[in-house]
N, C-alpha and C positions, 0 to 999 in steps of 0.2 A: 424733943426739939419741935418747935411750932412750925406751922406751914410755911410762913415767910422765910424763916431761917433755913428750913430744909430746901426750899426752892432755890434760894441764893446759893447754897452749898452745891446743889445739883448742877446749877449753871456753871459755877467755877470748876467743878470736877469735869464737866463736859468740855469746857474750854481746854483744860489740861489734857484731856484725852485726845482732843482734836490736834493739839500741838504735838503730842507724842507721836501720833500716827503720821502727821505731816513731816516731822523731822526724820522719822524712820523711812518714809517714802523718798525723801531727798537723799538720804544716805544710800539707799538701795539704787537709786537712779545714778548717782555718781559712781558707785561701784560697778554698775552695769556698763557705764560709758568709759571706764578706765581701759586704756589700751592693753594693760597687762593682765586683764581678766580673761582667762581662757574660755573656750566654748567647746562643746562636744564632750568626748570622753575625758574624764579627769577634771571636769569643770566643778563638780560638786565637792570633790576632795580639796581642790584649790580654794573654793569658796569658804569651806569650813575652816581653812587655815588663815583666813583674813580677819583681823581684828575689827575692821569696819563692818563686816557682816554681823558679828556678834553685837556690835553697838546697835545695829538696826533691829536685831531680834529683841534686845533689851528694851528699846524704845517702843516697839510694837507691844511687848508684854506690859509695859507701864501704861500705854494708852488703853489696853484692854482692861486692866485693873481699875483705872480711873473711870472707865465707862461703866463697869459693873457697880462701882461705888456710887456713881451718879444715879443709876437706876434704883439704888436702895433709898436715896433721899428724894428723888423726883419722879414724876410720871413718865411713862414711855413717850407720850405725845410731846413732851418737852425735850427729853434727852436725845431722842433719835434725830430730829431735825438739826439740833446743834452739832451732832456728829458730822453732818455734811460740811461743816466749816473746815474740815480737813483739806479739802480741795482749795478753798480760798486761802488757807495759810500756806499750803505747799507751793502754790504758784509763785508768789514773790520770793519765797525762800529758795526755790530751785533756780529762779532767774538771778538771784543775788550770788549764789555759789557759781553760776555760769558766767558771771560778770556781764550781764546784759539786762535790758529792761523788758518788762512784760508788755507785749504788744496789745493794742486795743482789741484785736480779734480774740486773743486769749482771755482778756477780761470779759468780753461779751460771752464767750463760750463758757467761762466759769459761772457767770450769772445765770445763763440759760440752764446749765446742768444743775446748779444749786436749786433753782426754782422747780425744776422737774423732780428732783430727788425729794425735796420737801413735800411737794404735792403727792408723790407716791407713798412716802412714809406716813403722811397725815391721815390717809384713809385706810391704812393697814391696821387691823385690830389685833391686839395681843391674844395669845392663847389663854384659855381658862386655867386657873390655878390647878396644878397637878396633872393637867392634860399633856400627854406626851405620846410619842410613837411606841408601839410594841417592839419587842426584840426582832420579831420576824419582819415587821415593816422597816425597822432600822437596817437590817441586812439587805433587804430589797433596794432601799434608797441608796445605800452605800454602793451596791453593785451597779445600779443605773447611773449614779453620779460618776463613778470611775469610768464607765464607758463614754459618758458625755464629755468628761475632761479629756479623755484620749482623742476624741474627735476634734474638740476645740483646739487642743495643743498641737495636733497634727495639721491643723489648717494653716500653719506658718508656711508650709511648702506651697500651698495654693496661693497664699499671699505673695510669696516671692516670685512665683511664676507669673502672677498678674502684674506685679509691680517691678519685676526684674530684680537685679541685684542692688538697686538703688534704695533710697531712703523710704520710698513709698511701700515697697515690699516688706521692709523691716517693720514699719508702723502697722501694716495690716496684720502681720503675724503677731505683733505685740498686743493688739486689741483682742485677738483670739486667746492669747495666754492670760490677759487681764480678765476676760470673761470667765475663763476656767478657774482663775484664782478666786474671784468673787463667789462663784458657785461652790467651790470647795469650802470657803470660809462660812458661807451660809448653811451648808449641810453640817459642818462642824458645830455651829451654834445649835442647830436642831438636835443633833446627837448629844450635845452637852445638856440640853434640857431633859432629854431622855435619861441620861445618866444621873442627873440630879433627882429625877422622880424615882429612879431605881434605888438610890441610896436613902431616900427619905420616905416616900409614900408607896413605893413598889410600882412595878410596871403593870399595864393592863394584862390580865391573865394570871396574876400571881406574883409572888416575890421571886426575883431572879436568883439563879445560882451564882456562885463566885465567878465561874468561868464566863458567864454571860456578861457580868459587870466588867470583867477584864477585857472581853471582846469589844465592848462599847468604848472603853478607855483607849484601846489600841486604835480603833477606827477614828476616834476624835483626834488623837495625836497624828495619825497619818494624814487626815484631811487638813488639819491646821498647818502642819509643816509643808504639805504639798501646796497649799494656797500661798504660803510665804515664798516658796521656791518658784512657783509659777509667776508671781508678781515680780520677782527678781528678773526673770527672763523677759517679762513684758516691758520692763523699764529700759530695755535696749532700744526701743523705738521712741523714747521720750519719757516725760514725767506726767504732764497734765492729763493727756487723753487716756493713758492706761489707768491712772489713778481714778479718774472719773468713772471709767467702766467698772473698775473693782467696786467702787462705792455704790454703783447702780445694781450690779448683778448680785451683790450680797443680799440686800433686802428683797430683791426680786425672787431669788431662789427660796428664801425663807417664806415669802408670801405664797409661792406655788405649793410648798409642802404644807403650809397651814390650811390653804383652801382645799387641797386634794385629799389630805389624810387626817387633818385635825378638825374638820368641820368649821373652819373659820370662814369669814367672808369680809369683804371690804365694807367700811362704814357707809351709812346712808344708802345702802341697797344698790339699786341700779345707778344712782348718781355717783356712788363711790367707784363703781367700775369705770364710769366715764371719766371721772377725775384721775383715776389711776392710768387709764389709757392716754389721756392728755398729758399727764406728767411724764409718761414714758417717751412720748413724741417730743416734748420740750427738751427733755434731757438728751435725747438722741441728737437733736439739733445742736445742743451745746457740745457734745462730743465731736461732732463734725467740725465745728468751729475751732475747738482745741487742737484737733488733728491738723487742720490746714493752717492755723495761725501761728504755730510754733516754728521759729526759724530753724533751718537745717544747720546743725553744728558742723564746723569744719575741723577735722582732726588736726591736733597740734603735733608738729614734728620737732623733736628735740634737736637743737643744733649740735652737729658733730664737729670733730676737729678738722682743721683745714687740710685738704688732701696734699700729700707730698708729690713732687714731680716724679713721674715714672722713669725708671732707668731702662734704657733699651738693652736687650740681650745682645750678645756678640753676633755679628753678622747682620744686624738690622740697624736701620737708621731711624731715629726718632723724628717726629713731625717737626718741620722747619729746617731740616738739614738738606744738603744738596743730594739729589738722587739722580743717578744716571738715566737719561731718557733713551729708550730704545730707538734705534734707527729704523729706516724703512725695511719692512720684511721681517723684522725681529718681533718676538713675542714678549709682551710685557710680563714681568714676574707677577704672580698672583699674591695679593696681600695675605699676610699670615695673621690668624686670630691671636691676639695677645692673651697672656695668662697672668695670674697673680694680680698685683695691684693695678697694672695697666688694663687688665680685663675688667676689673671693678669700676674703673673710671670711664670705660668706654673708648671707642676709637679702634683703629687698626694700625698695624705697623707694616711697612713695606720693606721686604728684604733687599739687600744690596746685590746687584748682579755680580756674579763671579768674574774677576778680571781674566781676560784671555791671556794665555801664556805668551811670553815674548818670542818672536820668530827671529 
């Protein structure tokens, strides 16, 4: 396949990948916003029993496969920036499913985030062929990442304390989970590269044993599934801002690993570092706009059946009936708390004073 045809196919596959990721994000956000979705203990079991969750998993897998295929036909400098279109596609899709319009602030935030993400990815250099982490480095990275994820995911309590029980606290916690999700996915990608080198070229230090390869496969599965579950939790605070943070923290985590352990550096030397820093600031501005620009959804309450009139128990008079007014010096009877249907409807019932015996 010639260069032009390969480039066109890479662009088409990148667009398919972005659409798959966007649809998966919208499905996860709708599942997170559903009132029937439980939280806390038993949430994972209930999530695995939902067909909508498995649709999101399948769409994420389809997006990943299309992304890998695009990298086969096109260069990384073309495919990676096109992956940022996931946010641009998910924003109108999410608004359409919520039956609302995308606000101007959201569009501005999406454009700022997209510009920052493209700038960050454009100066990130790929690793040399066959270059990967050693098994020892992989285990150290996995342990450090697990600790970082625990800190980021535990930050939801701080977010709720700062923002109260309102929407602001939920969004703050959602961004922490989104950051943890992106970090987990980025580390899973780095470990996947290590596993590929182990199966083809061998790891630095010699050919790994079968248990070492199995350990890498388990770590990749754990971080990949953990990133998916963390993003599911992050979408409770909305769609656009958590998705933007996931798309930013993923390449950022991969870049940190490449610079720290694989000897990579940003392109153009010192100018590349400046471009990366500027891109991060621009993207952060976009995330702030996406967080503040999204309207606060109002929970929908399903209409229930019309309430039936309460029947007053014996010895009590319902509201609107004649009640004996106590005379001077007499003590008024205390109202009795109603039970049953009357208690559910609210209000109190006043007991009828006992009639005095005839003299």
